[in-house]
Structure formats: C-alpha cells, structure tokens
C-alpha positions in Angstrom: 7.9 60.6 -43.3 9.3 64.3 -43.9 11.6 64.8 -46.9 14.8 67.1 -46.5 13.3 70.3 -47.4 16.5 70.9 -49.9 16.4 67.9 -52.0 13.8 65.5 -51.1 15.7 62.2 -49.5 13.8 61.0 -46.8 16.7 58.9 -45.0 18.0 61.0 -42.3 21.7 59.7 -40.8 22.9 59.9 -38.1 26.1 61.6 -37.5 26.7 61.9 -34.2 24.2 61.5 -31.3 21.9 64.1 -31.6 22.9 65.2 -34.9 20.8 64.0 -38.5 21.5 64.9 -41.6 20.4 64.2 -45.4 22.5 61.4 -47.0 21.9 63.0 -50.7 23.0 67.0 -49.4 24.2 66.6 -46.1 21.4 69.6 -44.7 20.3 69.1 -41.4 16.8 68.9 -41.1 15.3 72.5 -39.7 11.5 71.6 -39.3 10.5 67.8 -38.5 7.5 66.3 -39.9 5.6 63.3 -39.1 6.3 59.5 -40.1 3.2 57.7 -41.6 2.5 56.1 -38.0 1.8 59.9 -36.9 5.2 60.0 -35.0 7.5 62.6 -35.6 10.7 62.6 -36.6 11.7 64.0 -33.3 10.0 61.1 -31.0 11.4 58.3 -33.7 15.3 60.0 -33.3 15.1 61.2 -29.8 13.9 56.7 -29.5 16.9 56.1 -31.5 19.7 58.2 -30.0 18.2 57.0 -26.3 19.1 53.0 -27.8 22.5 54.2 -29.4 24.3 55.8 -26.5 26.9 53.8 -25.1 26.5 54.5 -21.2 29.6 51.6 -20.7 32.3 54.1 -21.2 31.4 55.6 -17.8 32.0 54.4 -14.5 29.5 51.8 -13.5 28.1 53.3 -10.6 27.5 56.3 -12.8 25.9 54.8 -15.7 22.0 55.1 -14.4 22.2 59.0 -13.5 24.1 59.6 -17.1 20.7 57.7 -18.4 18.1 59.3 -16.4 19.7 62.6 -17.3 20.0 62.4 -21.1 17.1 60.3 -21.7 15.1 62.1 -19.0 16.4 65.3 -18.1 16.8 64.4 -14.7 19.6 66.2 -13.1 22.4 64.3 -11.6 24.6 65.3 -8.7 27.3 67.8 -8.3 30.3 66.1 -10.0 28.2 64.8 -12.9 26.3 68.5 -13.2 30.1 70.3 -13.3 30.9 67.6 -16.2 27.9 68.6 -18.1 28.3 72.4 -17.5 32.1 72.2 -18.7 33.4 73.6 -15.3 36.6 71.6 -15.4 37.6 72.7 -11.4 34.9 72.3 -10.0 34.5 69.0 -11.6 37.6 67.8 -10.6 36.6 69.0 -6.6 33.9 67.5 -6.6 35.0 63.8 -8.3 35.6 60.7 -6.7 38.8 58.6 -7.4 37.0 57.3 -10.1 35.3 59.8 -11.6 39.1 61.8 -11.1 40.7 59.1 -12.8 38.4 58.8 -15.9 38.0 62.1 -16.1 39.0 61.9 -20.6 36.4 59.5 -20.4 33.8 61.4 -19.1 35.0 64.4 -22.1 35.3 62.0 -24.7 31.3 60.5 -23.6 29.7 63.5 -23.8 31.9 64.5 -27.3 30.8 61.1 -29.0 28.1 60.0 -27.4 26.0 62.2 -25.5 23.3 64.6 -28.0 24.9 68.1 -28.6 22.4 70.0 -26.4 22.7 68.1 -23.1 26.3 69.2 -22.5 28.6 72.6 -22.8 27.3 75.3 -20.2 25.1 75.9 -17.3 22.3 77.0 -20.1 22.3 74.0 -21.7 22.3 71.8 -18.9 19.2 73.8 -17.4 17.3 73.6 -20.6 18.0 69.7 -20.9 16.4 69.3 -17.5 13.8 71.8 -18.7 12.5 69.9 -21.9 12.9 66.8 -20.3 15.9 65.3 -21.9 15.6 63.2 -25.1 12.5 61.4 -24.4 10.8 64.8 -23.2 11.7 65.9 -27.3 8.4 64.1 -27.6 6.2 66.7 -26.6 7.2 69.6 -28.0 
C-alpha cells in the first residue's frame, strides 16, 4: 500500500465521500499507489465509496438513477442533472411534487454522501460522466 508522502503513514481515513486524508498528519494524498494485491488505492477507495453512500436519503424512485450516475457516470434526467449542476431554478422547474418537497434532502445528500467531484457545476457533471463515475476511476 502507498504511504502518505509527508509522514509515511499507510492508513487513509474517510472524511467525506471521495475525500481521504492521512490519520497521522492530515495530508490529502496526491499520488495514489498500489496495495499488495495490485489494486490501486483509487480503485479500492472507489469501491469503498460506492458501498458507503446512503442512497436511502433520496426519494425511492430516484435512488437507482443516483446510484448509476455516481458509481458508473450514467447521466440522469433533466431534474437530476439540474441538481447535480447546482442549477436551483431549473431543478425546481423540472422537479415532480416529491422531489420539489425534498429539495433540502437532495442538497444534503450531495454535500454529505456524494463524492465532491461529481456535483457542483455543469463542468463537474460532464467530467464525471466522461470519467465513468467512481468505477471509471479504476481505469485512470
């Protein structure tokens, strides 16, 4: 397993989805290496993140779409894309009654559960789709 480039520690900790830091010195690892099995740390972290995300915080009819987008980079519908791109006006315009009433939960879900690179702007959305989501990180 790769060690922290600053202090040599080899046990990163999950701070928020998609963001890891060294337990000892707090540094975010810049270069991700390989563990003993040949799996990159990025692959392992992507798999861990995919299993740690709590999709139950979203409306039940939206959970599969959110999972496909986050884990595989498959884009969602117009409402989902507006939420991911941080376009509040468009999100409310496209939302059904359930999603409109639960907009705060959508914001909380992306802030606390989703990897920070998958939301916040159209550029982040497009890059996430292009990369193939969390599992697409394995190919980098």
